[in-house]
C-alpha positions in Angstrom: 1.0 2.1 0.3 -0.7 3.2 -2.7 -4.1 1.5 -3.3 -6.7 1.9 -5.9 -10.2 1.4 -4.7 -12.6 0.7 -7.6 -16.1 1.0 -6.0 -19.4 2.6 -7.5 -21.3 2.9 -4.0 -20.3 6.3 -2.8 -21.0 5.6 1.0 -19.1 2.4 1.0 -16.0 4.0 -1.2 -15.8 6.9 1.5 -15.9 4.7 4.4 -13.2 2.2 3.0 -11.3 5.2 2.2 -11.5 6.6 5.5 -10.3 3.6 7.1 -7.3 3.0 4.9 -6.3 6.5 4.9 -6.1 6.5 8.8 -3.8 3.3 8.3 -1.3 5.5 6.6 -2.2 4.4 3.0 -2.7 6.5 -0.1 -6.1 5.8 -1.8 -7.3 6.8 -5.0 -10.9 5.9 -6.1 -12.5 5.0 -9.3 -16.3 4.8 -9.8 -16.4 2.9 -13.3 -14.6 0.1 -15.0 -13.4 2.5 -17.6 -11.9 4.9 -15.2 -10.3 1.9 -13.1 -8.8 0.3 -16.5 -7.3 3.9 -17.5 -5.6 4.5 -13.7 -4.2 1.0 -13.8 -2.7 1.4 -17.2 -0.9 4.9 -16.1 -0.3 4.3 -12.4 1.6 1.7 -10.4 -0.2 0.5 -7.2 0.8 -1.7 -4.5 -3.1 -2.9 -4.3 -6.1 -2.9 -6.0 -9.4 -3.5 -4.4 -11.8 -4.2 -7.2 -15.8 -4.3 -7.2 -17.1 -6.8 -9.6 -20.5 -4.9 -10.4 -19.2 -1.9 -12.0 -20.8 0.4 -14.8 -19.5 0.5 -18.2 -17.3 -2.7 -17.9 -17.4 -4.8 -14.8 -14.6 -5.9 -12.7 -13.7 -9.1 -14.3 -13.0 -7.3 -17.5 -11.0 -4.7 -15.7 -9.2 -7.8 -14.2 -8.8 -9.5 -17.3 -7.1 -6.2 -19.0 -4.8 -5.9 -16.1 -3.4 -9.2 -16.4 -3.3 -9.0 -20.2 -0.6 -6.0 -19.2 1.3 -8.6 -17.4 0.7 -6.5 -14.1 1.4 -8.6 -11.0 -0.2 -5.9 -8.5 -2.2 -7.7 -5.8 -6.2 -7.7 -6.3 -8.7 -8.0 -3.8 -12.2 -8.6 -5.4 -15.3 -6.9 -3.7 -18.6 -8.4 -4.7 -22.2 -9.1 -3.4 -22.2 -12.1 -5.3 -21.6 -15.2 -3.3 -21.7 -17.9 -6.0 -18.8 -20.5 -6.2 -18.8 -19.8 -10.0 -18.1 -16.1 -9.7 -15.3 -16.8 -7.1 -13.7 -19.2 -9.5 -14.1 -16.7 -12.4 -12.0 -14.0 -10.4 -9.4 -16.4 -9.1 -8.9 -17.9 -12.8 -8.4 -14.3 -14.2 -5.8 -13.6 -11.6 -7.3 -12.3 -8.5 -5.5 -12.8 -5.2 -8.3 -12.8 -2.7 -12.1 -12.5 -2.6 -14.3 -10.7 0.0 -18.1 -10.7 0.0 -20.3 -7.8 0.8 -21.3 -6.8 3.5 -17.9 -7.1 5.4 -16.3 -5.5 8.5 -13.8 -2.8 7.7 -11.5 -4.5 10.1 -11.4 -7.7 8.0 -10.8 -5.7 4.8 -7.9 -4.2 6.5 -6.8 -7.4 7.6 -6.7 -8.7 4.1 -5.1 -5.6 2.7 -2.2 -6.2 5.2 -1.9 -9.7 4.3 -1.7 -9.0 0.5 0.9 -6.2 0.9 3.0 -8.5 3.2 2.7 -11.3 0.7 3.7 -9.1 -2.2 6.9 -7.6 -0.5 8.1 -9.3 2.6 6.7 -12.7 3.0 3.9 -13.8 5.6 5.2 -12.1 8.7 2.9 -9.5 10.5 6.1 -7.7 11.5 9.0 -6.0 9.5 12.2 -6.1 11.3 15.5 -4.5 10.5 18.0 -4.2 13.2 16.6 -2.7 16.1 13.6 -1.5 14.3 10.3 -3.3 14.1 7.4 -2.2 12.2 4.0 -3.8 13.6 1.9 -3.7 10.4 -1.3 -4.8 12.1 -1.0 -2.1 14.8 0.4 0.5 12.5 3.4 1.3 15.0 7.2 1.6 14.5 9.3 0.4 17.7 13.0 0.9 18.2 14.3 -1.6 20.9 10.8 -2.3 22.0 9.8 1.6 22.5 7.2 3.1 20.1 8.4 5.9 18.1 5.9 8.9 17.6 5.6 9.3 13.7 3.2 10.9 11.6 1.1 8.9 9.2 3.3 9.9 6.2 6.4 9.5 8.3 5.1 5.9 8.7 4.2 5.7 5.2 8.0 6.5 4.1 9.7 4.1 6.5 7.2 1.5 5.7 8.0 1.6 1.9 11.6 1.4 2.7 11.2 -1.5 4.9 9.1 -3.3 2.5 11.8 -2.6 -0.1 14.8 -3.6 2.0 18.0 -3.9 0.3 16.6 -1.9 -2.7 16.9 1.8 -3.5 13.5 3.9 -3.2 13.2 6.6 -5.4 11.8 10.0 -4.7 9.4 9.4 -7.2 8.1 6.2 -5.5 7.8 7.8 -2.2 5.8 10.6 -3.7 3.5 8.0 -5.5 2.9 6.3 -1.9 2.3 9.6 -0.3 -0.1 11.5 -2.4 -3.0 10.7 -4.2 -4.8 11.9 -7.2 -6.2 15.4 -5.3 -3.0 16.1 -3.3 -0.5 18.5 -4.2 2.9 16.3 -4.3 6.4 17.8 -3.9 9.9 16.1 -3.6 11.0 18.8 -1.3 8.4 17.4 1.1 10.0 14.0 0.8 13.1 15.2 1.9 11.5 16.8 5.0 10.1 13.5 5.7 13.4 11.7 5.5 15.1 14.4 7.7 12.6 13.9 10.3 12.7 10.1 10.3 16.7 10.1 10.4 16.3 12.4 13.5 14.1 10.1 15.2 16.0 7.1 14.5 19.0 8.8 15.7 17.3 9.8 19.1 16.3 6.3 19.7 19.7 4.8 19.1 18.5 2.8 16.2 21.4 0.8 14.5 20.0 1.7 10.8 20.7 4.6 8.8 18.6 6.2 5.7 21.4 6.6 3.0 21.2 9.2 0.2 22.2 7.3 -3.0 23.0 10.3 -5.1 20.8 10.6 -8.3 18.7 7.8 -7.3 16.8 7.7 -3.9 17.2 6.5 -0.6 18.3 3.0 1.0 18.0 1.8 4.6 20.8 -0.2 5.8 22.5 -1.2 9.1 24.9 1.2 10.6 28.3 0.4 10.0 29.2 1.8 13.3 27.5 -1.1 15.1 
């Protein structure tokens, strides 16, 4: 999943980015409210982690502008402010959750998982498709109960497909969820990751296929041979 982290505390931003990257997410970092507002106006994200106290314009104003553009991306507010009035302000502006600093990274990761599940696939902690089960908390994919050895980016690709079950996932959507601002992206790399996933699913006897929809992208479906 592609996440925008809006945080002007450099050390905190690096710690959060490192934790989420290890969990196979792509994280872009904005240091100011203006930079965040621009990023959100030109890029689609699966989740926004938004600090309230920002230079230039604060997180509340970033959120207000985001919702004015009718964006429904989930937003988790990060703040040192513990006043009830501040939480009410954020929620009324369209925030989905609130986390007060200082916080444990494990709690942040759990809230990230919950918001992504809520936005894409309901409240369950696992994504199940045929014999495949993606443990979103443990960040592991299982086939008939056996874990599959996937790279971080292979895991990100299959997660995206399972979250959008029944819908075609375009190459551009995959690129956007694999590469951040500073990465060099390539649609050819997407084909490599999909090829590897197909081989691994075939070797474990999974009853699903990753089908190519010509001119559009990929669709994960139950195997017709089953």
